[in-house]
C-alpha positions in Angstrom: 78.2 -6.4 18.4 77.8 -10.4 18.8 78.6 -12.5 16.0 76.1 -13.5 13.0 74.5 -16.5 13.9 75.9 -19.7 12.0 73.4 -21.3 9.2 73.3 -24.9 10.0 72.9 -27.3 6.9 71.4 -30.7 7.5 71.9 -33.5 5.2 69.0 -35.5 4.8 68.9 -37.0 1.5 70.2 -40.8 2.8 69.1 -43.9 1.6 69.7 -45.6 5.4 69.7 -49.4 4.1 72.4 -50.2 6.6 69.5 -50.3 9.5 67.3 -52.9 6.9 64.7 -53.8 7.5 64.0 -51.1 10.0 65.1 -48.2 7.6 64.4 -48.7 3.8 65.2 -46.8 0.9 61.4 -45.3 1.5 62.0 -44.7 4.8 65.7 -44.2 5.6 67.3 -44.0 9.1 67.0 -40.4 9.5 63.2 -40.5 9.5 63.0 -43.4 12.1 63.0 -42.9 15.9 66.0 -45.1 17.0 67.2 -43.4 19.8 65.8 -41.0 22.3 62.6 -38.7 21.8 61.6 -38.0 18.2 63.4 -39.3 14.8 67.1 -38.2 13.9 66.5 -35.7 11.6 63.9 -34.2 14.4 66.9 -34.6 17.1 69.5 -32.9 14.5 67.0 -29.8 13.8 66.8 -29.7 17.8 70.5 -29.7 18.3 70.9 -26.3 16.2 67.2 -24.6 16.8 68.9 -22.1 19.5 67.9 -18.7 17.3 70.8 -17.2 19.4 73.6 -18.9 17.7 71.9 -20.7 14.9 69.8 -19.2 12.2 66.6 -21.3 10.5 68.6 -24.2 8.5 68.9 -25.1 5.0 68.2 -28.9 4.5 68.6 -30.8 1.8 66.8 -34.1 1.4 65.3 -35.9 -1.7 62.6 -35.2 -3.5 61.1 -38.6 -2.8 60.9 -38.0 0.8 59.9 -34.2 1.1 56.5 -34.8 2.6 57.7 -37.0 5.6 60.6 -34.4 5.7 58.5 -31.4 5.9 56.3 -33.2 8.3 58.8 -34.0 10.6 60.7 -30.9 10.8 57.2 -29.2 11.1 56.4 -31.4 14.1 60.0 -30.3 15.8 59.0 -26.7 15.5 62.2 -26.1 12.9 60.9 -25.1 9.8 63.9 -24.5 7.4 65.0 -21.6 5.8 65.2 -23.3 2.6 64.4 -27.1 2.3 66.7 -27.9 -1.6 65.0 -31.3 -2.7 67.4 -33.3 -4.6 66.0 -35.3 -7.7 68.2 -38.0 -7.1 71.6 -38.9 -4.8 74.9 -37.5 -6.0 76.7 -37.6 -2.7 77.6 -35.3 0.0 79.5 -33.1 -2.3 77.2 -31.6 -4.6 74.3 -31.8 -1.6 76.7 -29.4 0.5 77.7 -27.5 -3.2 73.7 -26.5 -3.4 73.7 -25.4 -0.2 76.7 -23.4 -0.2 75.2 -21.8 -3.8 71.9 -20.9 -1.7 73.6 -19.2 0.8 77.2 -17.7 -0.3 77.7 -14.9 2.6 77.1 -17.4 5.2 79.0 -19.6 8.4 77.8 -23.0 7.3 77.4 -26.1 10.0 77.3 -29.4 7.8 75.5 -31.5 10.3 74.2 -35.2 8.7 70.6 -36.0 9.9 71.4 -39.6 10.8 73.6 -39.4 13.9 73.3 -39.2 17.1 74.8 -36.9 19.7 74.6 -37.6 23.2 75.9 -34.8 24.8 74.3 -31.7 23.7 77.0 -29.1 25.4 80.4 -30.7 24.3 78.9 -30.3 20.7 77.9 -26.6 21.0 81.7 -26.1 22.8 83.1 -27.7 19.6 81.2 -25.7 17.4 82.3 -22.4 18.9 85.9 -23.5 18.8 85.6 -24.4 15.5 84.3 -20.8 14.3 87.5 -18.6 14.8 89.7 -21.2 12.1 86.5 -21.4 10.2 86.1 -17.6 10.0 89.8 -17.5 9.5 89.1 -19.5 6.0 89.8 -22.7 6.8 87.4 -26.1 6.3 86.8 -27.2 10.1 85.9 -31.0 10.9 84.5 -31.6 14.1 86.5 -35.4 15.2 84.8 -37.5 17.6 87.1 -38.9 20.5 87.4 -42.2 19.7 87.1 -44.9 22.5 87.7 -48.1 20.4 89.4 -49.6 17.6 85.8 -49.1 15.0 86.4 -50.0 11.4 83.4 -48.9 10.5 84.2 -44.8 10.4 86.9 -42.6 8.9 89.6 -41.6 10.9 91.4 -37.9 11.0 95.0 -37.2 12.5 95.9 -34.2 14.4 98.7 -32.1 13.1 99.9 -29.4 14.5 97.9 -27.1 16.8 96.1 -23.7 15.8 95.0 -22.8 19.0 92.1 -22.3 21.1 91.2 -25.9 20.8 91.5 -26.5 16.9 94.6 -28.6 15.1 95.9 -28.5 11.2 94.1 -31.9 10.2 97.4 -33.9 9.2 95.8 -36.9 7.2 92.6 -39.0 6.7 92.0 -42.3 7.0 89.0 -44.1 5.4 87.7 -47.1 7.3 90.8 -49.0 8.4 91.1 -52.7 8.8 91.1 -53.9 12.8 94.8 -54.0 12.8 95.3 -50.3 11.4 92.0 -49.4 13.9 93.8 -50.5 16.9 97.0 -49.2 15.7 95.7 -45.7 15.6 93.8 -46.1 18.7 96.9 -47.2 20.5 99.1 -44.4 18.6 96.9 -41.5 20.1 96.2 -38.3 18.2 93.7 -39.8 16.2 90.0 -39.1 15.9 86.6 -40.6 14.1 85.5 -38.2 11.4 82.2 -37.2 12.6 81.0 -36.0 9.1 79.8 -32.3 10.7 82.0 -29.4 9.0 82.0 -25.6 10.0 83.1 -23.4 7.1 82.4 -20.5 5.1 80.2 -20.8 2.1 82.9 -18.8 0.0 85.7 -20.9 1.2 83.9 -24.1 0.5 83.4 -22.7 -3.2 86.8 -21.5 -3.8 88.0 -25.5 -2.7 85.4 -26.9 -4.9 86.5 -24.5 -7.8 90.0 -25.7 -7.4 89.3 -29.4 -7.0 86.1 -30.4 -8.1 85.1 -27.6 -10.8 83.0 -30.0 -12.7 81.0 -30.9 -9.8 80.4 -27.2 -9.0 79.9 -26.1 -12.3 77.1 -28.6 -12.9 75.8 -27.8 -9.1 75.5 -23.9 -10.0 73.6 -25.2 -13.8 71.2 -27.2 -11.3 70.6 -23.9 -9.4 70.3 -21.4 -11.8 67.3 -23.6 -13.3 65.7 -24.4 -10.1 62.1 -24.1 -9.7 61.3 -22.0 -6.5 58.2 -22.3 -4.9 57.9 -20.8 -1.6 60.8 -21.9 1.0 61.1 -25.3 -1.5 63.8 -25.1 -4.1 63.8 -28.1 -6.6 67.4 -28.2 -8.7 66.8 -28.5 -12.1 66.6 -32.3 -12.7 69.0 -33.0 -15.7 71.6 -30.4 -14.7 71.6 -32.2 -11.3 72.0 -35.6 -12.7 75.1 -34.5 -15.1 77.0 -34.4 -11.7 79.7 -36.9 -10.7 78.7 -38.3 -7.2 81.5 -37.8 -4.8 81.2 -37.5 -0.7 82.6 -33.8 0.6 85.6 -36.1 2.7 86.8 -37.4 -0.9 86.4 -34.7 -3.1 87.4 -32.0 -0.9 88.5 -32.4 2.7 91.0 -34.9 1.8 92.7 -33.0 -0.5 93.0 -29.8 0.8 95.7 -28.3 2.6 93.4 -26.0 4.7 91.3 -28.5 6.8 91.5 -28.2 10.7 90.0 -30.7 13.4 88.0 -29.8 16.3 88.4 -32.7 18.9 84.9 -33.3 20.5 83.7 -35.7 23.4 80.2 -35.1 22.5 79.1 -38.8 23.1 78.8 -39.1 18.9 77.5 -42.4 16.4 76.5 -42.3 13.0 74.4 -45.7 14.2 75.3 -47.1 10.8 74.6 -50.4 11.7 72.9 -52.6 14.1 76.2 -53.2 16.1 76.7 -49.2 16.3 72.9 -49.3 17.8 73.8 -52.4 20.2 77.2 -50.2 21.3 75.2 -47.0 22.1 73.1 -48.7 24.5 71.2 -48.6 26.7 71.7 -51.9 27.6 70.4 -53.9 30.8 72.7 -55.9 33.4 73.5 -58.8 30.5 74.6 -56.4 27.9 71.3 -56.8 26.0 69.7 -53.6 24.5 65.7 -54.6 23.8 62.8 -52.3 22.1 59.9 -53.2 21.5 57.7 -56.3 22.3 60.2 -58.5 23.3 62.4 -60.6 25.7 65.4 -62.4 25.9 65.7 -64.7 29.3 69.0 -66.0 29.4 70.9 -64.2 26.2 73.8 -61.7 26.7 75.3 -59.0 24.5 71.8 -58.9 22.0 70.1 -56.3 20.2 66.4 -57.4 20.0 64.0 -55.1 18.2 60.5 -55.3 17.1 58.1 -53.1 15.6 55.7 -56.0 14.8 55.5 -59.4 16.3 56.6 -60.7 19.9 60.2 -61.7 19.9 61.6 -64.0 22.6 65.3 -64.6 22.3 65.9 -67.5 24.4 69.9 -68.2 25.4 71.9 -67.0 22.7 74.5 -64.3 22.3 76.1 -61.6 20.5 73.2 -61.5 17.8 71.1 -58.7 16.4 67.7 -59.4 15.9 65.6 -57.3 13.9 61.7 -57.7 13.1 59.1 -55.5 11.6 55.9 -56.3 9.8 57.5 -56.8 6.9 61.0 -59.1 7.7 62.9 -60.3 10.4 66.8 -59.9 10.5 69.1 -62.2 12.4 72.9 -61.7 12.4 76.1 -61.7 14.9 76.9 -58.4 16.2 80.2 -58.5 14.7 78.8 -59.2 11.1 76.2 -56.4 10.7 78.4 -54.4 8.4 78.0 -57.1 5.8 74.4 -56.3 6.0 74.5 -54.9 1.7 75.7 -58.6 1.0 72.3 -60.3 2.2 70.1 -57.2 0.9 71.8 -58.5 -2.5 71.1 -62.1 -2.5 67.4 -61.1 -1.5 67.2 -59.0 -4.3 68.8 -61.3 -6.7 66.2 -64.4 -5.4 63.3 -62.1 -5.9 64.3 -61.2 -9.5 64.8 -65.0 -10.1 61.2 -65.3 -9.6 
């Protein structure tokens, strides 16, 4: 008898402001075409669209973006089994709790909708390797093989081997500084936390009961009072608002003793900054990544992108230049993680008018 299909849980509720001005609160990066064909949400849905291996997905999204999410899923020909619309953001732990409550007997594959995977075959092999430990009661993370000392990602240390391509997760490290990232890369045995998880819904619910009982209780109340119309479910707003915001990593994965990790050289990136977009390429011989009505004569190692006016980057180096019809960003590539500071300053200036 063939194994039951895995149920994807696509998390599509992020705000996406780290790629301002192209992505904004009202148009987060998962709804934008940044790399390859289609938007990142559409690419994620297509990645798990094979009916031989995957059931129709559960999609958890923001209620304010419901129309855009539904339109993109329809155009990608991947209608969800259920679209769960969060009244407001409460972090990935609450989002995954809603999905586990909705499908308590399923094997769930949790997928961020705003990441990119370059090697689909390697992704499928990693999911297959994660299935055995997940069915045995482990909470399984997919860990991307690192190729640089990245400070913008969380890292996972491999522990004892579990067989068939899986290891116990020995420890987690949130976004290290440069020296720590270089040390971990040199040490080996560390992987980037790709934010992709496989587990039985019941395993996750039991872990939440033990480690975050208040969050689980709030999610259950929100689901008990949910409004359901066709394939769309709206958790009760008041009950959901009372839930503490937390990531799944901090609420469960970093605190549980039953976590496994499967390494995957799958060409993964969270595209979480303009530097990450530049690193993912493709670059011209001078190291420039160009998109839109742009030219970069004499420039080196730049990302130049426009969705509006023509942009000329003449003789500059190591910059991200992003133009839309509403705003222009110019920032050194090695400082793109500081974008929130610029947005805070812009908001303060507008508030003072």
